[in-house]
C-alpha positions as CSV (number, residue, x, y, z in Angstrom):
1,M,17.7,-15.1,7.4
2,G,18.8,-11.2,7.0
3,G,22.4,-10.2,5.7
4,A,25.1,-10.3,7.6
5,A,27.1,-7.2,9.0
6,A,30.6,-5.9,7.1
7,G,33.2,-8.0,7.4
8,T,30.7,-11.5,7.6
9,P,29.7,-13.8,5.3
10,G,26.0,-13.9,4.9
11,V,24.1,-16.7,6.6
12,T,22.4,-19.5,4.4
13,G,18.5,-20.1,4.5
14,G,16.9,-23.4,5.2
15,S,17.1,-25.2,8.3
16,P,20.3,-25.8,10.5
17,N,21.4,-28.8,11.1
18,A,22.8,-30.9,14.8
19,G,25.7,-27.9,14.6
20,G,23.7,-25.3,14.4
21,A,22.9,-22.7,11.6
22,S,26.0,-22.3,9.5
23,Q,27.9,-19.6,7.5
24,P,29.2,-20.1,4.5
25,N,32.2,-19.7,2.3
26,P,32.0,-16.8,0.3
27,S,34.8,-17.7,-2.1
28,A,33.6,-21.6,-2.5
29,G,33.9,-22.7,-5.8
30,S,36.9,-20.5,-6.6
31,G,40.8,-20.5,-4.8
32,G,41.7,-22.5,-2.3
33,G,43.2,-25.6,-4.7
34,G,45.5,-26.2,-1.7
35,A,48.7,-28.7,-0.5
36,T,47.6,-32.2,-1.0
37,A,49.0,-34.5,1.7
38,A,51.2,-36.6,-0.1
39,G,51.5,-40.2,1.7
40,A,48.5,-39.7,3.7
41,G,46.4,-42.7,4.0
42,A,43.0,-40.9,4.4
43,T,41.4,-38.3,2.4
44,T,43.0,-35.8,2.5
45,G,32.0,-11.9,42.2
46,G,33.6,-8.6,42.4
47,T,33.6,-6.1,39.6
48,A,36.9,-5.4,37.6
49,S,38.4,-2.6,36.5
50,T,40.2,-3.7,33.2
51,A,42.0,-3.3,29.9
52,A,40.2,-0.5,27.5
53,G,38.1,0.6,30.5
54,G,36.3,-2.3,30.5
55,V,34.5,-3.8,33.3
56,S,33.4,-7.6,34.5
57,S,31.3,-9.0,37.0
58,G,30.7,-11.8,38.2
59,G,34.1,-12.8,39.0
60,N,36.9,-11.8,41.5
61,S,38.1,-8.0,41.8
62,A,41.2,-7.1,40.2
63,S,43.0,-4.4,39.4
64,G,43.8,-4.0,35.7
65,A,45.8,-4.1,32.6
66,A,44.3,-0.6,32.0
67,G,45.6,1.0,28.7
68,T,47.1,-2.2,27.2
69,G,45.3,-3.2,24.0
70,M,46.2,-6.6,22.0
71,G,49.3,-5.8,19.4
72,G,48.5,-6.6,15.7
73,S,49.9,-8.7,13.6
74,G,53.7,-8.9,13.6
75,G,54.6,-9.7,17.1
76,S,55.7,-13.0,18.4
77,A,53.5,-15.9,20.8
78,G,55.8,-16.5,23.1
79,S,58.7,-18.8,23.4
80,R,57.8,-21.3,21.5
81,G,58.7,-25.5,22.9
82,T,58.9,-24.2,25.8
83,T,57.3,-25.9,28.7
84,E,57.2,-23.0,31.5
85,A,54.7,-21.2,32.4
86,K,54.1,-17.1,31.9
87,P,51.6,-16.4,35.1
88,S,49.1,-13.7,34.2
89,M,48.2,-10.7,37.1
90,G,45.2,-12.7,37.8
91,C,47.9,-15.1,39.8
92,D,47.0,-15.5,43.7
93,Q,43.9,-13.5,43.0
94,A,41.3,-15.4,45.3
95,T,38.0,-16.1,43.3
96,A,34.3,-17.1,45.0
97,Q,33.6,-18.1,41.2
98,A,32.9,-22.3,41.1
99,P,34.1,-24.9,38.9
100,N,32.6,-26.4,36.2
101,Q,30.3,-23.6,35.3
102,W,29.0,-21.1,32.7
103,V,29.2,-17.6,35.1
104,D,28.5,-14.8,33.1
105,S,30.6,-11.4,33.1
106,M,31.0,-8.4,31.1
107,V,33.0,-5.8,29.9
108,M,33.5,-3.1,28.0
109,T,34.1,-2.5,24.3
110,G,33.0,0.0,21.9
111,G,31.7,2.5,24.4
112,A,28.9,-0.7,25.4
113,A,29.6,-3.7,27.8
114,R,29.7,-7.2,26.4
115,P,28.2,-10.2,28.3
116,Y,30.5,-13.0,28.1
117,S,31.2,-16.5,30.1
118,V,34.0,-18.0,32.0
119,R,34.3,-21.5,32.8
120,L,36.9,-22.5,35.4
121,P,38.7,-25.6,35.9
122,S,37.8,-28.4,38.4
123,N,40.0,-27.4,42.0
124,Y,41.0,-24.2,40.0
125,D,43.9,-23.1,41.9
126,Q,44.5,-19.4,41.9
127,K,49.2,-20.4,41.8
128,R,48.5,-22.2,39.0
129,A,49.1,-20.3,35.6
130,Y,46.4,-22.3,33.4
131,P,45.4,-22.2,29.6
132,V,42.8,-20.4,28.1
133,V,40.7,-21.1,25.5
134,V,38.3,-18.9,23.9
135,L,35.3,-21.0,22.3
136,L,34.4,-18.7,19.0
137,H,30.5,-20.2,17.8
138,G,28.7,-20.7,15.1
139,C,25.7,-18.6,13.9
140,G,22.4,-19.2,15.6
141,S,23.4,-19.3,19.1
142,G,26.3,-17.8,21.6
143,T,26.5,-21.5,23.0
144,N,26.9,-23.3,19.7
145,N,30.1,-23.9,20.5
146,V,32.9,-27.6,20.3
147,P,32.5,-28.9,23.7
148,M,35.8,-28.5,24.9
149,E,35.0,-28.9,28.4
150,K,34.4,-32.5,27.4
151,A,38.1,-32.5,26.7
152,T,40.1,-30.0,29.2
153,G,38.8,-31.4,33.0
154,A,40.7,-29.8,34.7
155,D,43.5,-28.6,32.8
156,A,42.7,-25.1,30.9
157,I,40.3,-21.6,31.9
158,L,37.1,-22.0,29.3
159,V,35.7,-18.4,27.8
160,R,32.6,-18.1,25.5
161,G,31.1,-14.7,23.9
162,T,28.6,-13.7,21.4
163,G,28.8,-12.8,17.7
164,S,27.3,-9.0,16.6
165,A,27.0,-10.0,13.3
166,A,23.5,-10.8,11.8
167,S,21.7,-14.2,13.1
168,T,24.4,-14.5,15.9
169,C,27.1,-14.7,13.3
170,W,31.0,-13.2,14.5
171,D,31.8,-10.1,12.5
172,T,35.3,-11.3,10.9
173,S,36.8,-7.9,9.7
174,A,40.1,-7.1,11.2
175,N,39.1,-4.0,12.5
176,G,35.5,-5.2,13.2
177,P,33.7,-4.9,16.6
178,D,34.4,-8.5,17.4
179,V,37.8,-8.4,17.4
180,A,38.1,-5.7,19.5
181,F,35.9,-8.0,22.6
182,F,37.9,-10.6,21.7
183,D,41.3,-8.2,22.8
184,A,38.4,-7.2,25.9
185,M,37.3,-10.8,27.0
186,V,41.1,-12.6,26.9
187,L,42.9,-8.9,28.7
188,D,40.0,-9.4,31.2
189,V,40.4,-13.3,31.8
190,K,43.9,-12.4,32.5
191,A,43.3,-9.9,35.4
192,R,40.8,-11.7,37.0
193,F,42.3,-15.4,36.9
194,C,45.5,-17.3,37.1
195,A,46.1,-17.2,33.4
196,D,49.7,-18.5,31.1
197,E,50.4,-15.9,28.9
198,Q,52.3,-18.6,26.9
199,R,49.4,-20.4,26.2
200,L,45.9,-18.9,24.6
201,F,44.1,-21.3,22.3
202,I,41.2,-20.4,20.0
203,V,38.6,-22.9,19.3
204,G,35.9,-22.0,16.3
205,Y,33.1,-24.1,14.9
206,S,31.4,-22.5,11.2
207,S,31.2,-18.8,11.6
208,G,33.7,-18.9,14.8
209,S,36.4,-21.1,12.3
210,W,36.5,-17.6,9.9
211,L,37.4,-15.6,13.3
212,V,39.7,-18.1,14.4
213,N,41.4,-18.3,10.6
214,Q,41.6,-14.0,11.0
215,L,42.7,-14.2,14.5
216,A,45.5,-16.5,13.7
217,C,46.7,-14.2,11.3
218,I,46.6,-10.7,13.0
219,R,46.6,-11.7,16.5
220,T,50.0,-13.6,16.6
221,D,51.3,-11.6,19.4
222,V,48.8,-13.8,21.9
223,V,47.4,-16.6,19.9
224,R,49.7,-19.8,20.6
225,G,47.8,-22.2,18.8
226,G,44.4,-21.9,16.8
227,A,41.3,-24.7,16.5
228,S,38.5,-24.7,13.6
229,V,35.7,-26.9,12.5
230,S,34.5,-26.1,8.7
231,G,35.0,-22.2,7.8
232,G,36.9,-20.2,5.4
233,E,39.6,-17.4,4.9
234,S,38.7,-14.2,6.3
235,S,42.3,-12.7,6.5
236,N,44.1,-10.8,4.1
237,G,47.3,-12.5,4.1
238,K,49.4,-9.6,5.9
239,C,49.9,-11.7,8.6
240,G,52.1,-12.0,11.6
241,S,54.7,-14.7,13.2
242,P,53.5,-18.3,12.7
243,V,51.0,-19.6,14.6
244,A,50.4,-23.7,15.3
245,R,46.6,-24.8,13.5
246,I,44.4,-27.8,13.1
247,F,41.7,-27.5,10.7
248,I,38.7,-29.9,10.6
249,H,36.7,-30.1,7.4
250,D,34.6,-32.3,5.8
251,T,34.7,-33.0,2.4
252,T,30.1,-32.9,2.2
253,D,29.8,-29.6,3.9
254,T,27.7,-27.8,2.1
255,D,27.0,-24.9,4.3
256,N,31.0,-23.8,4.5
257,A,32.4,-25.7,1.0
258,I,36.0,-27.2,2.0
259,A,37.9,-25.0,-0.7
260,G,37.2,-22.3,2.0
261,G,39.2,-24.2,4.1
262,E,41.8,-25.3,2.2
263,K,42.4,-21.8,1.7
264,A,42.5,-21.1,5.1
265,R,45.0,-24.1,5.1
266,D,47.1,-23.2,3.1
267,R,47.5,-19.2,3.6
268,Q,48.7,-21.0,6.8
269,L,51.6,-22.8,5.5
270,T,52.9,-20.2,4.0
271,Q,53.1,-18.0,7.2
272,N,55.1,-20.8,9.0
273,S,57.0,-21.4,6.2
274,C,55.8,-24.9,6.5
275,S,57.8,-27.3,3.1
276,Q,57.0,-26.3,-0.3
277,P,55.4,-28.5,-2.7
278,A,53.4,-28.7,0.7
279,V,53.9,-32.4,1.7
280,A,52.2,-34.4,5.0
281,T,52.0,-37.8,6.4
282,P,49.5,-39.2,8.1
283,V,49.2,-38.5,12.2
284,D,46.8,-39.8,14.8
285,P,43.9,-39.6,15.1
286,S,42.6,-40.5,11.5
287,P,42.4,-38.9,9.2
288,C,44.7,-36.2,10.6
289,T,47.9,-35.2,8.5
290,L,50.9,-33.1,10.1
291,Y,52.6,-31.1,7.3
292,Q,56.4,-31.1,7.0
293,G,58.9,-28.3,7.3
294,C,57.0,-25.8,9.3
295,T,58.5,-23.7,11.8
296,A,59.9,-25.3,15.0
297,G,56.8,-25.4,17.5
298,D,54.2,-24.5,15.0
299,P,52.9,-27.2,12.7
300,V,50.1,-26.8,11.0
301,E,47.3,-30.3,10.9
302,W,44.6,-31.2,8.7
303,C,41.6,-33.5,9.4
304,Q,39.7,-34.0,6.4
305,T,36.5,-36.3,7.5
306,S,34.0,-37.5,4.9
307,G,30.1,-37.7,5.6
308,K,29.9,-35.1,8.7
309,A,28.5,-32.8,6.4
310,H,28.0,-29.2,8.6
311,G,27.9,-31.0,11.8
312,R,30.3,-29.8,14.9
313,Q,31.6,-32.9,14.9
314,D,31.6,-33.2,19.1
315,D,32.7,-36.9,19.2
316,F,35.8,-36.1,17.5
317,A,37.1,-32.1,17.8
318,P,37.0,-31.9,22.0
319,S,39.4,-34.5,21.9
320,T,41.6,-34.2,18.7
321,F,42.1,-30.1,19.5
322,W,43.0,-30.1,23.1
323,N,45.8,-33.2,22.2
324,F,47.4,-30.5,19.7
325,F,47.1,-28.3,22.2
326,K,49.2,-30.1,24.6
327,A,51.9,-30.8,22.7
328,L,52.6,-27.1,22.0
């Protein structure tokens, strides 16, 4: 496979496994020594005018959140521990979009139109502010995502796009086109549909996990929680406020070595002011462990599996991630 764009780790050669093409850890074998989980029992419709001049299609009309960009690091992600939803401007707007299916839309970013898709929950209610879950795929396909629809049911709006780097990977650089694309998708969805401004979640697999790790650092003003399968550290460590995080990484993953996941986890432990030295205790589901002393409302959970290699873990990840998000 060809090389990836600047800011994106390269793509390994060979045949992808069942989880799809992979994105390796450029720091595999160096760093990421990581905290240990002490006491853990397991191994550790219409057209919408939107932000930044964006234009979307395939849903209802919305007069937009034009002129407002996403903030960078240093913001806050809303009121921690509150159960009260904060409706977006898309609430009370009728839509002809059918639920339970992916519907294509378009948004302008970087001077070009980029497609993305939205999946409304069953029995979508334009007066109910739903959590939004943005899916960030692994290399090889824009649909190579953790299938969160298996777990979210009638309770979340799902969003997915396609990375711009080589081999359909994501460009994970902080000022790159795919961070801008993420910003545009989120603003567009909030303008067109009834979303909860307090509960924007991101879920990544492989290449998408690298982008999750970046966004959990630089988009703390909008991201409430992040989840990832495989991946590695892509931030520069100059992060904003705490963000709730859950990681799944397999000890036998040779495409994205576990050292990279540990490095991203350890940065998150620092960002969330968790206890040092790090101490974690087992939680359900096994083999997950929860770190102690983190900022209230911003837990960090680490699920270290074995024998799954670089797979997406579709039988484990969706429900584990959704249960984590629901508790926030």
